[in-house]
C-alpha positions, 0 to 999 in steps of 0.5 A, spaced: 481 504 542 486 508 545 487 515 544 493 514 541 491 509 536 485 513 534 490 519 532 494 513 528 488 512 524 486 519 523 492 521 521 492 515 515 485 517 513 487 524 512 493 522 508 489 518 504 484 524 502 490 527 499 491 528 492 498 526 493 496 520 496 492 518 490 497 520 485 502 516 488 497 510 488 495 511 481 503 511 479 504 505 483 498 501 479 501 504 472 508 501 474 505 494 476 501 494 470 507 495 465 511 489 468 512 484 462 515 477 463 518 477 456 523 483 459 526 479 464 533 478 462 536 472 468 535 470 475 538 476 478 533 480 474 527 476 476 529 476 483 530 484 483 523 485 479 520 480 485 522 485 490 520 491 486 513 488 485 512 486 493 514 493 495 509 496 490 503 492 491 504 493 499 504 501 497 498 499 493 494 495 498 496 500 504 490 504 504 485 498 505 490 494 510 489 500 514 482 501 513 481 493 515 486 494 521 481 500 523 475 496 522 478 490 526 480 494 532 473 498 532 470 491 532 474 488 538 473 495 542 465 493 542 
């Protein structure tokens, strides 16, 4: 792993330790759990919600994605 890649991952690992990150993920999770199918009004609303859900899930899973990428990168460096 290059020094730049190591710094890249270390920056994210530092971020993931911050209370603000944990708070953001908790709020995203709460928002995801609040969606109800019966609240969807029409096809346009459904499409908007699908986009929102995609982005919220991306945030929710971002930390595990970075950690998995780091693990894979570390394994490939051996």
